N, CA, C and O of each residue as an XYZ file, in Angstrom:
380
protein
N      -2.047     13.269     16.764
C      -2.740     12.815     15.579
C      -3.146     11.350     15.691
O      -4.286     10.989     15.399
N      -2.206     10.508     16.116
C      -2.495      9.073     16.202
C      -3.590      8.804     17.220
O      -4.432      7.929     17.014
N      -3.584      9.554     18.321
C      -4.610      9.351     19.342
C      -5.994      9.717     18.830
O      -6.969      9.027     19.125
N      -6.085     10.808     18.059
C      -7.377     11.211     17.483
C      -7.872     10.149     16.521
O      -9.046      9.778     16.552
N      -6.992      9.660     15.670
C      -7.397      8.634     14.709
C      -7.892      7.391     15.446
O      -8.930      6.834     15.090
N      -7.159      6.954     16.470
C      -7.567      5.773     17.234
C      -8.925      6.002     17.888
O      -9.775      5.111     17.882
N      -9.132      7.176     18.445
C     -10.408      7.495     19.096
C     -11.559      7.445     18.085
O     -12.623      6.901     18.381
N     -11.346      8.008     16.902
C     -12.381      8.006     15.869
C     -12.673      6.587     15.384
O     -13.831      6.224     15.177
N     -11.624      5.788     15.203
C     -11.823      4.402     14.785
C     -12.625      3.632     15.835
O     -13.530      2.874     15.488
N     -12.298      3.824     17.112
C     -13.029      3.151     18.184
C     -14.498      3.577     18.194
O     -15.385      2.756     18.429
N     -14.750      4.858     17.938
C     -16.126      5.370     17.877
C     -16.905      4.684     16.764
O     -18.030      4.233     16.976
N     -16.311      4.604     15.585
C     -16.968      4.001     14.423
C     -17.203      2.504     14.662
O     -18.298      1.995     14.423
N     -16.173      1.812     15.132
C     -16.289      0.372     15.366
C     -17.324      0.084     16.446
O     -18.130     -0.837     16.311
N     -17.301      0.871     17.516
C     -18.269      0.684     18.595
C     -19.696      0.819     18.111
O     -20.560      0.018     18.468
N     -19.944      1.832     17.296
C     -21.293      2.033     16.781
C     -21.686      0.896     15.834
O     -22.823      0.425     15.861
N     -20.740      0.460     14.997
C     -21.023     -0.619     14.041
C     -21.345     -1.931     14.755
O     -22.132     -2.732     14.251
N     -20.744     -2.155     15.920
C     -20.994     -3.385     16.664
C     -22.355     -3.380     17.344
O     -22.886     -4.441     17.674
N     -22.923     -2.205     17.555
C     -24.216     -2.085     18.239
C     -25.386     -1.854     17.285
O     -26.529     -2.165     17.619
N     -25.108     -1.310     16.104
C     -26.160     -0.844     15.202
C     -26.013     -1.524     13.844
O     -25.128     -1.174     13.063
N     -26.884     -2.503     13.563
C     -26.811     -3.253     12.299
C     -26.965     -2.359     11.081
O     -26.282     -2.558     10.076
N     -27.852     -1.379     11.159
C     -28.072     -0.468     10.043
C     -26.810      0.353      9.750
O     -26.433      0.542      8.594
N     -26.174      0.829     10.806
C     -24.939      1.596     10.635
C     -23.835      0.714     10.064
O     -23.084      1.152      9.192
N     -23.728     -0.530     10.548
C     -22.716     -1.452     10.034
C     -22.920     -1.699      8.545
O     -21.951     -1.770      7.789
N     -24.174     -1.830      8.121
C     -24.471     -2.029      6.700
C     -24.038     -0.807      5.887
O     -23.461     -0.957      4.810
N     -24.311      0.397      6.391
C     -23.874      1.630      5.721
C     -22.354      1.674      5.608
O     -21.807      2.065      4.577
N     -21.678      1.267      6.684
C     -20.218      1.266      6.702
C     -19.656      0.306      5.663
O     -18.664      0.617      5.004
N     -20.285     -0.862      5.511
C     -19.868     -1.831      4.494
C     -20.075     -1.269      3.089
O     -19.200     -1.392      2.232
N     -21.228     -0.656      2.857
C     -21.590     -0.201      1.512
C     -20.862      1.074      1.089
O     -20.546      1.248     -0.088
N     -20.599      1.952      2.031
C     -19.965      3.227      1.707
C     -19.091      3.686      2.884
O     -19.452      4.615      3.607
N     -17.939      3.025      3.069
C     -17.137      3.295      4.258
C     -16.649      4.740      4.381
O     -16.708      5.321      5.465
N     -16.182      5.307      3.308
C     -15.639      6.663      3.376
C     -16.736      7.683      3.691
O     -16.565      8.527      4.570
N     -17.845      7.607      2.986
C     -18.947      8.542      3.233
C     -19.523      8.378      4.631
O     -19.865      9.364      5.285
N     -19.631      7.140      5.091
C     -20.168      6.881      6.426
C     -19.223      7.432      7.485
O     -19.667      8.039      8.460
N     -17.928      7.225      7.299
C     -16.938      7.755      8.237
C     -17.017      9.281      8.296
O     -17.035      9.865      9.380
N     -17.063      9.914      7.143
C     -17.127     11.382      7.096
C     -18.397     11.905      7.767
O     -18.349     12.865      8.535
N     -19.513     11.279      7.478
C     -20.785     11.711      8.048
C     -20.790     11.543      9.575
O     -21.278     12.409     10.299
N     -20.250     10.436     10.044
C     -20.257     10.146     11.479
C     -19.295     11.042     12.258
O     -19.598     11.442     13.382
N     -18.148     11.356     11.677
C     -17.126     12.117     12.401
C     -17.140     13.606     12.090
O     -16.609     14.405     12.862
N     -17.744     13.987     10.964
C     -17.713     15.388     10.556
C     -16.392     15.794      9.944
O     -16.130     16.984      9.772
N     -15.556     14.827      9.612
C     -14.236     15.093      9.034
C     -14.269     14.760      7.550
O     -14.698     13.674      7.159
N     -13.810     15.702      6.719
C     -13.687     15.454      5.283
C     -12.337     14.808      5.018
O     -11.292     15.363      5.357
N     -12.369     13.638      4.411
C     -11.138     12.933      4.078
C     -10.674     13.337      2.688
O     -11.498     13.707      1.851
N      -9.376     13.275      2.422
C      -8.871     13.606      1.091
C      -9.497     12.717      0.025
O      -9.759     11.540      0.272
N      -9.735     13.268     -1.146
C     -10.331     12.507     -2.236
C      -9.516     11.299     -2.633
O     -10.070     10.295     -3.081
N      -8.206     11.383     -2.475
C      -7.328     10.280     -2.873
C      -7.257      9.161     -1.838
O      -6.670      8.111     -2.097
N      -7.852      9.381     -0.671
C      -7.793      8.378      0.396
C      -8.896      7.347      0.224
O     -10.069      7.699      0.105
N      -8.520      6.079      0.210
C      -9.477      4.976      0.149
C      -9.714      4.452      1.558
O      -8.779      4.376      2.356
N     -10.943      4.095      1.871
C     -11.288      3.510      3.162
C     -11.850      2.119      2.891
O     -12.790      1.961      2.112
N     -11.272      1.119      3.536
C     -11.692     -0.267      3.355
C     -12.114     -0.838      4.695
O     -11.426     -0.652      5.699
N     -13.236     -1.528      4.717
C     -13.725     -2.175      5.927
C     -13.499     -3.679      5.789
O     -13.880     -4.287      4.788
N     -12.878     -4.264      6.803
C     -12.669     -5.704      6.866
C     -13.265     -6.202      8.172
O     -13.245     -5.484      9.172
N     -13.786     -7.402      8.179
C     -14.295     -7.992      9.413
C     -13.718     -9.383      9.564
O     -13.854    -10.228      8.679
N     -13.069     -9.611     10.701
C     -12.518    -10.929     10.974
C     -13.641    -11.925     11.230
O     -14.727    -11.563     11.682
N     -13.357    -13.172     10.934
C     -14.264    -14.254     11.282
C     -13.427    -15.440     11.724
O     -12.214    -15.321     11.895
N     -14.059    -16.561     11.904
C     -13.372    -17.747     12.417
C     -12.185    -18.157     11.549
O     -11.205    -18.700     12.058
N     -12.264    -17.904     10.251
C     -11.231    -18.370      9.325
C     -10.313    -17.281      8.795
O      -9.413    -17.568      8.005
N     -10.520    -16.042      9.214
C      -9.713    -14.943      8.692
C      -9.282    -14.007      9.809
O     -10.099    -13.556     10.613
N      -7.977    -13.723      9.846
C      -7.420    -12.780     10.792
C      -6.618    -11.761      9.981
O      -5.913    -12.129      9.041
N      -6.723    -10.509     10.337
C      -6.043     -9.463      9.595
C      -5.028     -8.758     10.487
O      -5.332     -8.405     11.627
N      -3.845     -8.559      9.974
C      -2.822     -7.764     10.633
C      -2.674     -6.481      9.821
O      -2.343     -6.521      8.636
N      -2.920     -5.356     10.463
C      -2.820     -4.070      9.781
C      -1.481     -3.449     10.133
O      -1.231     -3.090     11.283
N      -0.634     -3.328      9.140
C       0.669     -2.712      9.352
C       0.549     -1.203      9.173
O      -0.089     -0.746      8.224
N       1.147     -0.428     10.061
C       1.096      1.028      9.895
C       1.939      1.458      8.708
O       2.802      0.723      8.228
N       1.665      2.657      8.254
C       2.415      3.230      7.145
C       3.880      3.346      7.531
O       4.197      3.736      8.654
N       4.769      3.014      6.615
C       6.201      3.140      6.849
C       6.609      4.561      6.509
O       6.387      5.041      5.397
N       7.207      5.222      7.484
C       7.680      6.594      7.269
C       9.164      6.536      6.959
O       9.991      6.382      7.858
N       9.495      6.661      5.688
C      10.899      6.610      5.308
C      11.478      8.012      5.283
O      10.822      8.970      4.876
N      12.696      8.105      5.719
C      13.386      9.384      5.661
C      14.517      9.263      4.663
O      15.075      8.183      4.468
N      14.854     10.374      4.033
C      15.980     10.361      3.116
C      17.248     10.138      3.933
O      17.251     10.345      5.147
N      18.297      9.726      3.287
C      19.550      9.391      3.961
C      20.127     10.503      4.807
O      20.899     10.232      5.728
N      19.773     11.765      4.520
C      20.360     12.868      5.275
C      19.491     13.270      6.464
O      19.763     14.290      7.098
N      18.446     12.491      6.784
C      17.634     12.772      7.954
C      16.537     13.797      7.726
O      15.806     14.128      8.658
N      16.405     14.308      6.503
C      15.355     15.274      6.213
C      14.068     14.554      5.863
O      14.079     13.412      5.404
N      12.953     15.245      6.090
C      11.644     14.673      5.789
C      11.411     14.632      4.285
O      11.892     15.491      3.547
N      10.661     13.615      3.837
C      10.253     13.559      2.436
C       9.168     14.617      2.214
O       8.648     15.178      3.178
N       8.826     14.890      0.965
C       7.773     15.872      0.659
C       6.451     15.468      1.306
O       5.733     16.318      1.833
N       6.128     14.181      1.268
C       4.876     13.697      1.859
C       4.879     13.893      3.375
O       3.888     14.347      3.946
N       5.995     13.550      4.028
C       6.097     13.722      5.468
C       6.039     15.195      5.850
O       5.446     15.551      6.868
N       6.645     16.041      5.047
C       6.615     17.476      5.297
C       5.190     18.011      5.200
O       4.792     18.861      5.996
N       4.422     17.520      4.230
C       3.027     17.947      4.088
C       2.215     17.566      5.314
O       1.364     18.336      5.758
N       2.472     16.384      5.866
C       1.764     15.955      7.069
C       2.093     16.844      8.255
O       1.206     17.225      9.019
N       3.360     17.170      8.407
C       3.803     17.986      9.536
C       3.311     19.420      9.414
O       3.019     20.063     10.422
N       3.217     19.923      8.197
C       2.879     21.328      7.987
C       1.378     21.588      7.921
O       0.950     22.591      7.349
N       0.586     20.708      8.491
C      -0.851     20.958      8.544
C      -1.637     20.186      7.518
O      -2.771     20.547      7.203
N      -1.050     19.122      6.987
C      -1.746     18.310      6.009
C      -2.924     17.563      6.586
O      -3.749     17.050      5.830
N      -3.032     17.485      7.891
C      -4.185     16.859      8.521
C      -3.910     15.465      9.003
O      -2.780     14.980      8.960
N      -4.957     14.832      9.461
C      -4.869     13.509     10.061
C      -4.458     12.441      9.070
O      -3.713     11.526      9.422
N      -4.928     12.540      7.838
C      -4.614     11.542      6.813
C      -3.862     12.129      5.652
O      -3.916     11.577      4.554
N      -3.171     13.212      5.843
C      -2.410     13.801      4.778
C      -3.086     15.005      4.191
O      -4.033     15.540      4.767
N      -2.616     15.425      3.074
C      -3.090     16.644      2.445
C      -4.593     16.625      2.227
O      -5.135     15.678      1.658
N      -5.255     17.665      2.677
C      -6.687     17.805      2.466
C      -7.537     17.323      3.608
O      -8.727     17.634      3.651
N      -6.975     16.571      4.543
C      -7.765     16.097      5.687
C      -8.011     17.216      6.672
O      -7.253     18.183      6.731
N      -9.066     17.084      7.441
C      -9.406     18.106      8.429
C      -9.402     17.512      9.823
O     -10.284     17.807     10.630
N      -8.429     16.690     10.108
C      -8.404     15.982     11.372
C      -7.721     16.722     12.498
O      -7.591     16.169     13.590
N      -7.277     17.952     12.282
C      -6.580     18.679     13.331
C      -7.487     19.620     14.033
O      -7.059     20.318     14.953
């Protein structure tokens, strides 16, 4: 799953760096542009945000923290991901 997501992100970023029109679309409507470019429907509850570093701004993106209950069992959210919830959780079609 992580490899597919990384590959898709690289595809989107690569195109945005070469195509000004595509980059503008990505800024204005990131979720719709991502879905159109990849053919993947993202869950309605998922927000997509585009950030661009510049000389005065650097961004560190922390991955989602996967917490487990004290007894080592998966949470309901983690279980949904494992049971076919998709690349970004319930409703995604990233598999």
